[in-house]
PyMOL Python script that loads the backbone (N, CA, C, O; Angstrom):
from pymol import cmd

cmd.read_pdbstr("""\
ATOM      1  N   ALA A   1      -2.304   0.346  10.364  1.00  0.00           N
ATOM      2  CA  ALA A   1      -1.463  -0.842  10.424  1.00  0.00           C
ATOM      3  C   ALA A   1      -0.048  -0.496   9.963  1.00  0.00           C
ATOM      4  O   ALA A   1       0.142   0.359   9.097  1.00  0.00           O
ATOM      5  N   ASN A   2       0.912  -1.153  10.536  1.00  0.00           N
ATOM      6  CA  ASN A   2       2.312  -0.922  10.188  1.00  0.00           C
ATOM      7  C   ASN A   2       2.636  -1.627   8.875  1.00  0.00           C
ATOM      8  O   ASN A   2       2.526  -2.850   8.781  1.00  0.00           O
ATOM      9  N   VAL A   3       3.031  -0.868   7.874  1.00  0.00           N
ATOM     10  CA  VAL A   3       3.326  -1.442   6.562  1.00  0.00           C
ATOM     11  C   VAL A   3       4.775  -1.898   6.428  1.00  0.00           C
ATOM     12  O   VAL A   3       5.094  -2.657   5.512  1.00  0.00           O
ATOM     13  N   ILE A   4       5.654  -1.456   7.314  1.00  0.00           N
ATOM     14  CA  ILE A   4       7.081  -1.765   7.173  1.00  0.00           C
ATOM     15  C   ILE A   4       7.349  -3.269   7.070  1.00  0.00           C
ATOM     16  O   ILE A   4       8.156  -3.660   6.227  1.00  0.00           O
ATOM     17  N   PRO A   5       6.723  -4.134   7.872  1.00  0.00           N
ATOM     18  CA  PRO A   5       7.014  -5.564   7.739  1.00  0.00           C
ATOM     19  C   PRO A   5       6.643  -6.159   6.374  1.00  0.00           C
ATOM     20  O   PRO A   5       7.127  -7.233   6.020  1.00  0.00           O
ATOM     21  N   ARG A   6       5.800  -5.480   5.616  1.00  0.00           N
ATOM     22  CA  ARG A   6       5.388  -5.994   4.303  1.00  0.00           C
ATOM     23  C   ARG A   6       6.260  -5.470   3.166  1.00  0.00           C
ATOM     24  O   ARG A   6       6.114  -5.906   2.025  1.00  0.00           O
ATOM     25  N   LEU A   7       7.158  -4.546   3.463  1.00  0.00           N
ATOM     26  CA  LEU A   7       8.002  -3.953   2.420  1.00  0.00           C
ATOM     27  C   LEU A   7       9.172  -4.866   2.068  1.00  0.00           C
ATOM     28  O   LEU A   7       9.693  -5.590   2.917  1.00  0.00           O
ATOM     29  N   ARG A   8       9.571  -4.816   0.807  1.00  0.00           N
ATOM     30  CA  ARG A   8      10.769  -5.513   0.350  1.00  0.00           C
ATOM     31  C   ARG A   8      11.934  -4.538   0.235  1.00  0.00           C
ATOM     32  O   ARG A   8      13.086  -4.896   0.480  1.00  0.00           O
ATOM     33  N   LEU A   9      11.616  -3.303  -0.140  1.00  0.00           N
ATOM     34  CA  LEU A   9      12.626  -2.276  -0.344  1.00  0.00           C
ATOM     35  C   LEU A   9      12.083  -0.950   0.184  1.00  0.00           C
ATOM     36  O   LEU A   9      10.915  -0.618  -0.017  1.00  0.00           O
ATOM     37  N   LEU A  10      12.936  -0.214   0.851  1.00  0.00           N
ATOM     38  CA  LEU A  10      12.574   1.079   1.409  1.00  0.00           C
ATOM     39  C   LEU A  10      13.684   2.064   1.059  1.00  0.00           C
ATOM     40  O   LEU A  10      14.853   1.818   1.353  1.00  0.00           O
ATOM     41  N   GLU A  11      13.320   3.165   0.437  1.00  0.00           N
ATOM     42  CA  GLU A  11      14.295   4.207   0.121  1.00  0.00           C
ATOM     43  C   GLU A  11      13.764   5.525   0.651  1.00  0.00           C
ATOM     44  O   GLU A  11      12.584   5.838   0.493  1.00  0.00           O
ATOM     45  N   PHE A  12      14.645   6.300   1.284  1.00  0.00           N
ATOM     46  CA  PHE A  12      14.220   7.589   1.794  1.00  0.00           C
ATOM     47  C   PHE A  12      15.372   8.576   1.760  1.00  0.00           C
ATOM     48  O   PHE A  12      16.543   8.197   1.720  1.00  0.00           O
ATOM     49  N   GLU A  13      15.007   9.858   1.778  1.00  0.00           N
ATOM     50  CA  GLU A  13      15.993  10.923   1.832  1.00  0.00           C
ATOM     51  C   GLU A  13      16.183  11.336   3.283  1.00  0.00           C
ATOM     52  O   GLU A  13      15.224  11.421   4.050  1.00  0.00           O
ATOM     53  N   TYR A  14      17.408  11.584   3.639  1.00  0.00           N
ATOM     54  CA  TYR A  14      17.759  11.998   4.994  1.00  0.00           C
ATOM     55  C   TYR A  14      18.441  13.354   4.898  1.00  0.00           C
ATOM     56  O   TYR A  14      19.360  13.535   4.100  1.00  0.00           O
ATOM     57  N   HIS A  15      17.993  14.308   5.712  1.00  0.00           N
ATOM     58  CA  HIS A  15      18.525  15.663   5.655  1.00  0.00           C
ATOM     59  C   HIS A  15      18.179  16.390   6.946  1.00  0.00           C
ATOM     60  O   HIS A  15      17.793  15.754   7.927  1.00  0.00           O
ATOM     61  N   ALA A  16      18.310  17.691   6.961  1.00  0.00           N
ATOM     62  CA  ALA A  16      18.082  18.477   8.184  1.00  0.00           C
ATOM     63  C   ALA A  16      16.829  19.342   8.100  1.00  0.00           C
ATOM     64  O   ALA A  16      16.684  20.287   8.874  1.00  0.00           O
ATOM     65  N   LYS A  17      15.941  19.042   7.195  1.00  0.00           N
ATOM     66  CA  LYS A  17      14.730  19.844   7.021  1.00  0.00           C
ATOM     67  C   LYS A  17      13.550  19.201   7.733  1.00  0.00           C
ATOM     68  O   LYS A  17      13.423  17.977   7.759  1.00  0.00           O
ATOM     69  N   GLY A  18      12.697  20.022   8.304  1.00  0.00           N
ATOM     70  CA  GLY A  18      11.446  19.563   8.892  1.00  0.00           C
ATOM     71  C   GLY A  18      11.620  18.441   9.897  1.00  0.00           C
ATOM     72  O   GLY A  18      12.424  18.534  10.825  1.00  0.00           O
ATOM     73  N   TYR A  19      10.853  17.380   9.698  1.00  0.00           N
ATOM     74  CA  TYR A  19      10.828  16.216  10.583  1.00  0.00           C
ATOM     75  C   TYR A  19      12.218  15.635  10.818  1.00  0.00           C
ATOM     76  O   TYR A  19      12.532  15.215  11.932  1.00  0.00           O
ATOM     77  N   TRP A  20      13.043  15.608   9.794  1.00  0.00           N
ATOM     78  CA  TRP A  20      14.340  14.936   9.858  1.00  0.00           C
ATOM     79  C   TRP A  20      15.359  15.635  10.756  1.00  0.00           C
ATOM     80  O   TRP A  20      16.311  14.998  11.208  1.00  0.00           O
ATOM     81  N   GLN A  21      15.182  16.917  11.022  1.00  0.00           N
ATOM     82  CA  GLN A  21      16.192  17.636  11.805  1.00  0.00           C
ATOM     83  C   GLN A  21      16.344  17.098  13.221  1.00  0.00           C
ATOM     84  O   GLN A  21      17.376  17.317  13.855  1.00  0.00           O
ATOM     85  N   ASN A  22      15.336  16.399  13.724  1.00  0.00           N
ATOM     86  CA  ASN A  22      15.396  15.841  15.081  1.00  0.00           C
ATOM     87  C   ASN A  22      15.510  14.322  15.109  1.00  0.00           C
ATOM     88  O   ASN A  22      15.364  13.712  16.168  1.00  0.00           O
ATOM     89  N   ILE A  23      15.767  13.712  13.972  1.00  0.00           N
ATOM     90  CA  ILE A  23      15.842  12.252  13.877  1.00  0.00           C
ATOM     91  C   ILE A  23      17.301  11.809  13.797  1.00  0.00           C
ATOM     92  O   ILE A  23      18.087  12.346  13.017  1.00  0.00           O
ATOM     93  N   SER A  24      17.642  10.834  14.607  1.00  0.00           N
ATOM     94  CA  SER A  24      18.977  10.234  14.552  1.00  0.00           C
ATOM     95  C   SER A  24      18.964   9.118  13.507  1.00  0.00           C
ATOM     96  O   SER A  24      18.173   8.179  13.593  1.00  0.00           O
ATOM     97  N   LEU A  25      19.840   9.237  12.534  1.00  0.00           N
ATOM     98  CA  LEU A  25      19.932   8.192  11.517  1.00  0.00           C
ATOM     99  C   LEU A  25      20.368   6.873  12.150  1.00  0.00           C
ATOM    100  O   LEU A  25      19.889   5.808  11.761  1.00  0.00           O
ATOM    101  N   ALA A  26      21.265   6.941  13.114  1.00  0.00           N
ATOM    102  CA  ALA A  26      21.741   5.723  13.782  1.00  0.00           C
ATOM    103  C   ALA A  26      20.593   4.967  14.441  1.00  0.00           C
ATOM    104  O   ALA A  26      20.504   3.747  14.305  1.00  0.00           O
ATOM    105  N   SER A  27      19.720   5.666  15.148  1.00  0.00           N
ATOM    106  CA  SER A  27      18.606   4.979  15.820  1.00  0.00           C
ATOM    107  C   SER A  27      17.608   4.430  14.813  1.00  0.00           C
ATOM    108  O   SER A  27      17.043   3.358  15.027  1.00  0.00           O
ATOM    109  N   LEU A  28      17.385   5.144  13.728  1.00  0.00           N
ATOM    110  CA  LEU A  28      16.472   4.653  12.692  1.00  0.00           C
ATOM    111  C   LEU A  28      17.031   3.395  12.021  1.00  0.00           C
ATOM    112  O   LEU A  28      16.297   2.431  11.803  1.00  0.00           O
ATOM    113  N   ILE A  29      18.317   3.402  11.697  1.00  0.00           N
ATOM    114  CA  ILE A  29      18.949   2.235  11.064  1.00  0.00           C
ATOM    115  C   ILE A  29      18.934   1.048  12.024  1.00  0.00           C
ATOM    116  O   ILE A  29      18.680  -0.081  11.604  1.00  0.00           O
ATOM    117  N   THR A  30      19.201   1.288  13.299  1.00  0.00           N
ATOM    118  CA  THR A  30      19.156   0.215  14.299  1.00  0.00           C
ATOM    119  C   THR A  30      17.766  -0.402  14.377  1.00  0.00           C
ATOM    120  O   THR A  30      17.628  -1.623  14.455  1.00  0.00           O
ATOM    121  N   GLN A  31      16.738   0.437  14.357  1.00  0.00           N
ATOM    122  CA  GLN A  31      15.368  -0.060  14.408  1.00  0.00           C
ATOM    123  C   GLN A  31      15.013  -0.868  13.157  1.00  0.00           C
ATOM    124  O   GLN A  31      14.430  -1.947  13.258  1.00  0.00           O
ATOM    125  N   LEU A  32      15.364  -0.349  11.989  1.00  0.00           N
ATOM    126  CA  LEU A  32      15.070  -1.074  10.747  1.00  0.00           C
ATOM    127  C   LEU A  32      15.816  -2.402  10.691  1.00  0.00           C
ATOM    128  O   LEU A  32      15.296  -3.384  10.161  1.00  0.00           O
ATOM    129  N   ASP A  33      17.016  -2.438  11.225  1.00  0.00           N
ATOM    130  CA  ASP A  33      17.825  -3.655  11.256  1.00  0.00           C
ATOM    131  C   ASP A  33      17.271  -4.665  12.266  1.00  0.00           C
ATOM    132  O   ASP A  33      16.955  -5.798  11.903  1.00  0.00           O
ATOM    133  N   SER A  34      17.154  -4.257  13.517  1.00  0.00           N
ATOM    134  CA  SER A  34      16.818  -5.214  14.579  1.00  0.00           C
ATOM    135  C   SER A  34      15.337  -5.571  14.652  1.00  0.00           C
ATOM    136  O   SER A  34      14.996  -6.722  14.927  1.00  0.00           O
ATOM    137  N   GLU A  35      14.459  -4.612  14.411  1.00  0.00           N
ATOM    138  CA  GLU A  35      13.028  -4.888  14.531  1.00  0.00           C
ATOM    139  C   GLU A  35      12.393  -5.404  13.243  1.00  0.00           C
ATOM    140  O   GLU A  35      11.437  -6.177  13.288  1.00  0.00           O
ATOM    141  N   TYR A  36      12.919  -4.980  12.100  1.00  0.00           N
ATOM    142  CA  TYR A  36      12.263  -5.306  10.832  1.00  0.00           C
ATOM    143  C   TYR A  36      13.124  -6.124   9.871  1.00  0.00           C
ATOM    144  O   TYR A  36      12.639  -6.530   8.815  1.00  0.00           O
ATOM    145  N   GLY A  37      14.383  -6.373  10.210  1.00  0.00           N
ATOM    146  CA  GLY A  37      15.224  -7.228   9.374  1.00  0.00           C
ATOM    147  C   GLY A  37      15.652  -6.610   8.055  1.00  0.00           C
ATOM    148  O   GLY A  37      15.683  -7.294   7.032  1.00  0.00           O
ATOM    149  N   PHE A  38      15.985  -5.319   8.066  1.00  0.00           N
ATOM    150  CA  PHE A  38      16.453  -4.646   6.857  1.00  0.00           C
ATOM    151  C   PHE A  38      17.958  -4.446   6.916  1.00  0.00           C
ATOM    152  O   PHE A  38      18.515  -4.168   7.978  1.00  0.00           O
ATOM    153  N   ASP A  39      18.612  -4.588   5.772  1.00  0.00           N
ATOM    154  CA  ASP A  39      19.993  -4.155   5.590  1.00  0.00           C
ATOM    155  C   ASP A  39      19.922  -2.799   4.913  1.00  0.00           C
ATOM    156  O   ASP A  39      19.276  -2.661   3.874  1.00  0.00           O
ATOM    157  N   CYS A  40      20.576  -1.794   5.483  1.00  0.00           N
ATOM    158  CA  CYS A  40      20.482  -0.425   4.974  1.00  0.00           C
ATOM    159  C   CYS A  40      21.832   0.062   4.476  1.00  0.00           C
ATOM    160  O   CYS A  40      22.886  -0.305   4.995  1.00  0.00           O
ATOM    161  N   PHE A  41      21.760   0.898   3.456  1.00  0.00           N
ATOM    162  CA  PHE A  41      22.950   1.420   2.797  1.00  0.00           C
ATOM    163  C   PHE A  41      22.779   2.901   2.502  1.00  0.00           C
ATOM    164  O   PHE A  41      21.681   3.364   2.190  1.00  0.00           O
ATOM    165  N   LEU A  42      23.867   3.630   2.603  1.00  0.00           N
ATOM    166  CA  LEU A  42      23.911   5.019   2.175  1.00  0.00           C
ATOM    167  C   LEU A  42      24.279   5.002   0.701  1.00  0.00           C
ATOM    168  O   LEU A  42      25.257   4.370   0.303  1.00  0.00           O
ATOM    169  N   GLN A  43      23.495   5.693  -0.097  1.00  0.00           N
ATOM    170  CA  GLN A  43      23.724   5.705  -1.535  1.00  0.00           C
ATOM    171  C   GLN A  43      24.669   6.839  -1.900  1.00  0.00           C
ATOM    172  O   GLN A  43      24.545   7.949  -1.383  1.00  0.00           O
ATOM    173  N   GLY A  44      25.605   6.562  -2.786  1.00  0.00           N
ATOM    174  CA  GLY A  44      26.566   7.567  -3.225  1.00  0.00           C
ATOM    175  C   GLY A  44      25.903   8.663  -4.038  1.00  0.00           C
ATOM    176  O   GLY A  44      24.757   8.516  -4.463  1.00  0.00           O
ATOM    177  N   PRO A  45      26.616   9.764  -4.260  1.00  0.00           N
ATOM    178  CA  PRO A  45      26.029  10.928  -4.925  1.00  0.00           C
ATOM    179  C   PRO A  45      25.555  10.667  -6.357  1.00  0.00           C
ATOM    180  O   PRO A  45      24.638  11.340  -6.826  1.00  0.00           O
ATOM    181  N   ARG A  46      26.147   9.724  -7.045  1.00  0.00           N
ATOM    182  CA  ARG A  46      25.716   9.404  -8.410  1.00  0.00           C
ATOM    183  C   ARG A  46      24.811   8.173  -8.440  1.00  0.00           C
ATOM    184  O   ARG A  46      24.325   7.776  -9.499  1.00  0.00           O
ATOM    185  N   GLY A  47      24.593   7.579  -7.279  1.00  0.00           N
ATOM    186  CA  GLY A  47      23.726   6.407  -7.201  1.00  0.00           C
ATOM    187  C   GLY A  47      24.420   5.097  -7.506  1.00  0.00           C
ATOM    188  O   GLY A  47      23.776   4.048  -7.514  1.00  0.00           O
ATOM    189  N   ASP A  48      25.731   5.132  -7.761  1.00  0.00           N
ATOM    190  CA  ASP A  48      26.426   3.901  -8.130  1.00  0.00           C
ATOM    191  C   ASP A  48      27.304   3.333  -7.013  1.00  0.00           C
ATOM    192  O   ASP A  48      27.964   2.313  -7.209  1.00  0.00           O
ATOM    193  N   ASP A  49      27.319   3.972  -5.859  1.00  0.00           N
ATOM    194  CA  ASP A  49      28.069   3.477  -4.706  1.00  0.00           C
ATOM    195  C   ASP A  49      27.112   3.260  -3.543  1.00  0.00           C
ATOM    196  O   ASP A  49      26.157   4.015  -3.363  1.00  0.00           O
ATOM    197  N   LEU A  50      27.376   2.221  -2.756  1.00  0.00           N
ATOM    198  CA  LEU A  50      26.592   1.951  -1.557  1.00  0.00           C
ATOM    199  C   LEU A  50      27.534   1.698  -0.392  1.00  0.00           C
ATOM    200  O   LEU A  50      28.511   0.961  -0.523  1.00  0.00           O
ATOM    201  N   TRP A  51      27.234   2.316   0.757  1.00  0.00           N
ATOM    202  CA  TRP A  51      27.994   2.070   1.975  1.00  0.00           C
ATOM    203  C   TRP A  51      27.040   1.469   2.988  1.00  0.00           C
ATOM    204  O   TRP A  51      26.014   2.064   3.318  1.00  0.00           O
ATOM    205  N   ARG A  52      27.382   0.283   3.483  1.00  0.00           N
ATOM    206  CA  ARG A  52      26.515  -0.405   4.445  1.00  0.00           C
ATOM    207  C   ARG A  52      26.443   0.387   5.746  1.00  0.00           C
ATOM    208  O   ARG A  52      27.453   0.857   6.269  1.00  0.00           O
ATOM    209  N   LEU A  53      25.224   0.518   6.249  1.00  0.00           N
ATOM    210  CA  LEU A  53      24.991   1.218   7.501  1.00  0.00           C
ATOM    211  C   LEU A  53      24.625   0.272   8.630  1.00  0.00           C
ATOM    212  O   LEU A  53      24.857   0.586   9.797  1.00  0.00           O
ATOM    213  N   SER A  54      24.063  -0.869   8.306  1.00  0.00           N
ATOM    214  CA  SER A  54      23.525  -1.770   9.330  1.00  0.00           C
ATOM    215  C   SER A  54      24.432  -2.978   9.551  1.00  0.00           C
ATOM    216  O   SER A  54      25.456  -3.150   8.891  1.00  0.00           O
ATOM    217  N   ARG A  55      24.009  -3.810  10.512  1.00  0.00           N
ATOM    218  CA  ARG A  55      24.691  -5.064  10.840  1.00  0.00           C
ATOM    219  C   ARG A  55      26.157  -4.854  11.224  1.00  0.00           C
ATOM    220  O   ARG A  55      27.054  -5.532  10.723  1.00  0.00           O
ATOM    221  N   GLY A  56      26.368  -3.909  12.115  1.00  0.00           N
ATOM    222  CA  GLY A  56      27.711  -3.689  12.641  1.00  0.00           C
ATOM    223  C   GLY A  56      28.596  -2.782  11.816  1.00  0.00           C
ATOM    224  O   GLY A  56      29.771  -2.612  12.139  1.00  0.00           O
ATOM    225  N   CYS A  57      28.060  -2.194  10.759  1.00  0.00           N
ATOM    226  CA  CYS A  57      28.880  -1.351   9.889  1.00  0.00           C
ATOM    227  C   CYS A  57      28.651   0.141  10.112  1.00  0.00           C
ATOM    228  O   CYS A  57      29.189   0.966   9.373  1.00  0.00           O
ATOM    229  N   TRP A  58      27.867   0.489  11.109  1.00  0.00           N
ATOM    230  CA  TRP A  58      27.586   1.903  11.374  1.00  0.00           C
ATOM    231  C   TRP A  58      28.858   2.624  11.810  1.00  0.00           C
ATOM    232  O   TRP A  58      29.659   2.088  12.576  1.00  0.00           O
ATOM    233  N   ASP A  59      29.027   3.824  11.320  1.00  0.00           N
ATOM    234  CA  ASP A  59      30.110   4.702  11.742  1.00  0.00           C
ATOM    235  C   ASP A  59      29.497   6.056  12.070  1.00  0.00           C
ATOM    236  O   ASP A  59      28.644   6.544  11.329  1.00  0.00           O
ATOM    237  N   GLN A  60      29.918   6.660  13.162  1.00  0.00           N
ATOM    238  CA  GLN A  60      29.339   7.929  13.592  1.00  0.00           C
ATOM    239  C   GLN A  60      29.464   9.029  12.539  1.00  0.00           C
ATOM    240  O   GLN A  60      28.699   9.993  12.562  1.00  0.00           O
ATOM    241  N   SER A  61      30.414   8.895  11.622  1.00  0.00           N
ATOM    242  CA  SER A  61      30.573   9.905  10.566  1.00  0.00           C
ATOM    243  C   SER A  61      29.380   9.939   9.617  1.00  0.00           C
ATOM    244  O   SER A  61      29.211  10.905   8.873  1.00  0.00           O
ATOM    245  N   PHE A  62      28.540   8.883   9.634  1.00  0.00           N
ATOM    246  CA  PHE A  62      27.334   8.874   8.806  1.00  0.00           C
ATOM    247  C   PHE A  62      26.231   9.756   9.385  1.00  0.00           C
ATOM    248  O   PHE A  62      25.268  10.081   8.690  1.00  0.00           O
ATOM    249  N   GLU A  63      26.364  10.139  10.633  1.00  0.00           N
ATOM    250  CA  GLU A  63      25.333  10.930  11.320  1.00  0.00           C
ATOM    251  C   GLU A  63      25.496  12.410  10.982  1.00  0.00           C
ATOM    252  O   GLU A  63      25.760  13.240  11.851  1.00  0.00           O
ATOM    253  N   ILE A  64      25.334  12.709   9.725  1.00  0.00           N
ATOM    254  CA  ILE A  64      25.387  14.092   9.256  1.00  0.00           C
ATOM    255  C   ILE A  64      24.027  14.412   8.668  1.00  0.00           C
ATOM    256  O   ILE A  64      23.435  13.588   7.970  1.00  0.00           O
ATOM    257  N   HIS A  65      23.548  15.568   8.941  1.00  0.00           N
ATOM    258  CA  HIS A  65      22.244  15.950   8.407  1.00  0.00           C
ATOM    259  C   HIS A  65      22.414  16.673   7.073  1.00  0.00           C
ATOM    260  O   HIS A  65      22.019  17.830   6.924  1.00  0.00           O
ATOM    261  N   ARG A  66      22.997  15.989   6.130  1.00  0.00           N
ATOM    262  CA  ARG A  66      23.111  16.495   4.762  1.00  0.00           C
ATOM    263  C   ARG A  66      22.197  15.673   3.880  1.00  0.00           C
ATOM    264  O   ARG A  66      21.853  14.535   4.199  1.00  0.00           O
ATOM    265  N   TRP A  67      21.817  16.259   2.783  1.00  0.00           N
ATOM    266  CA  TRP A  67      20.906  15.575   1.876  1.00  0.00           C
ATOM    267  C   TRP A  67      21.542  14.268   1.436  1.00  0.00           C
ATOM    268  O   TRP A  67      22.574  14.263   0.764  1.00  0.00           O
ATOM    269  N   SER A  68      20.922  13.160   1.818  1.00  0.00           N
ATOM    270  CA  SER A  68      21.454  11.832   1.521  1.00  0.00           C
ATOM    271  C   SER A  68      20.304  10.896   1.175  1.00  0.00           C
ATOM    272  O   SER A  68      19.171  11.094   1.616  1.00  0.00           O
ATOM    273  N   ASN A  69      20.605   9.891   0.394  1.00  0.00           N
ATOM    274  CA  ASN A  69      19.636   8.839   0.100  1.00  0.00           C
ATOM    275  C   ASN A  69      20.054   7.577   0.827  1.00  0.00           C
ATOM    276  O   ASN A  69      21.221   7.184   0.808  1.00  0.00           O
ATOM    277  N   VAL A  70      19.085   6.953   1.464  1.00  0.00           N
ATOM    278  CA  VAL A  70      19.300   5.695   2.166  1.00  0.00           C
ATOM    279  C   VAL A  70      18.386   4.663   1.544  1.00  0.00           C
ATOM    280  O   VAL A  70      17.205   4.929   1.324  1.00  0.00           O
ATOM    281  N   VAL A  71      18.915   3.499   1.262  1.00  0.00           N
ATOM    282  CA  VAL A  71      18.118   2.406   0.714  1.00  0.00           C
ATOM    283  C   VAL A  71      18.264   1.199   1.634  1.00  0.00           C
ATOM    284  O   VAL A  71      19.366   0.848   2.054  1.00  0.00           O
ATOM    285  N   CYS A  72      17.124   0.568   1.938  1.00  0.00           N
ATOM    286  CA  CYS A  72      17.105  -0.585   2.838  1.00  0.00           C
ATOM    287  C   CYS A  72      16.367  -1.730   2.155  1.00  0.00           C
ATOM    288  O   CYS A  72      15.304  -1.529   1.569  1.00  0.00           O
ATOM    289  N   ALA A  73      16.929  -2.921   2.232  1.00  0.00           N
ATOM    290  CA  ALA A  73      16.327  -4.105   1.623  1.00  0.00           C
ATOM    291  C   ALA A  73      16.034  -5.140   2.706  1.00  0.00           C
ATOM    292  O   ALA A  73      16.849  -5.374   3.598  1.00  0.00           O
ATOM    293  N   ALA A  74      14.874  -5.745   2.611  1.00  0.00           N
ATOM    294  CA  ALA A  74      14.476  -6.766   3.578  1.00  0.00           C
ATOM    295  C   ALA A  74      15.358  -8.016   3.407  1.00  0.00           C
ATOM    296  O   ALA A  74      15.483  -8.548   2.304  1.00  0.00           O
ATOM    297  N   ARG A  75      15.955  -8.466   4.491  1.00  0.00           N
ATOM    298  CA  ARG A  75      16.783  -9.681   4.418  1.00  0.00           C
ATOM    299  C   ARG A  75      15.943 -10.908   4.088  1.00  0.00           C
ATOM    300  O   ARG A  75      16.472 -11.892   3.571  1.00  0.00           O
ATOM    301  N   SER A  76      14.652 -10.870   4.374  1.00  0.00           N
ATOM    302  CA  SER A  76      13.780 -12.011   4.101  1.00  0.00           C
ATOM    303  C   SER A  76      13.407 -12.143   2.636  1.00  0.00           C
ATOM    304  O   SER A  76      12.844 -13.158   2.227  1.00  0.00           O
ATOM    305  N   ASP A  77      13.715 -11.128   1.844  1.00  0.00           N
ATOM    306  CA  ASP A  77      13.372 -11.160   0.420  1.00  0.00           C
ATOM    307  C   ASP A  77      14.362 -12.060  -0.311  1.00  0.00           C
ATOM    308  O   ASP A  77      15.571 -11.891  -0.157  1.00  0.00           O
ATOM    309  N   PRO A  78      13.879 -13.003  -1.096  1.00  0.00           N
ATOM    310  CA  PRO A  78      14.799 -13.923  -1.791  1.00  0.00           C
ATOM    311  C   PRO A  78      15.684 -13.246  -2.823  1.00  0.00           C
ATOM    312  O   PRO A  78      16.663 -13.844  -3.271  1.00  0.00           O
ATOM    313  N   PHE A  79      15.372 -12.019  -3.212  1.00  0.00           N
ATOM    314  CA  PHE A  79      16.157 -11.332  -4.245  1.00  0.00           C
ATOM    315  C   PHE A  79      17.232 -10.423  -3.655  1.00  0.00           C
ATOM    316  O   PHE A  79      17.962  -9.779  -4.409  1.00  0.00           O
ATOM    317  N   THR A  80      17.350 -10.352  -2.318  1.00  0.00           N
ATOM    318  CA  THR A  80      18.363  -9.477  -1.733  1.00  0.00           C
ATOM    319  C   THR A  80      19.608 -10.242  -1.395  1.00  0.00           C
ATOM    320  O   THR A  80      20.571  -9.663  -0.892  1.00  0.00           O
TER     321      THR A  80
END
""", "prot")
cmd.dss("prot")
cmd.show_as("cartoon", "prot")
cmd.util.cbc("prot")
cmd.orient("prot")
């Protein structure tokens, strides 16, 4: 069963190793946004900055396969 619709928060690392080397961050963010209702953000190197990736804020410069943390919050969650 697909667990994504039941999640409130999703955090993952994005990089160029293994599975991730062939994954487009743009397509993944689009899917999480449009199909599952998540707002996604790129987390800054110290964890104190967030750059919005979804809802029209995508920029092609984010499509780098460097070690990055992405955090996504369900828009349906009352705490987001």
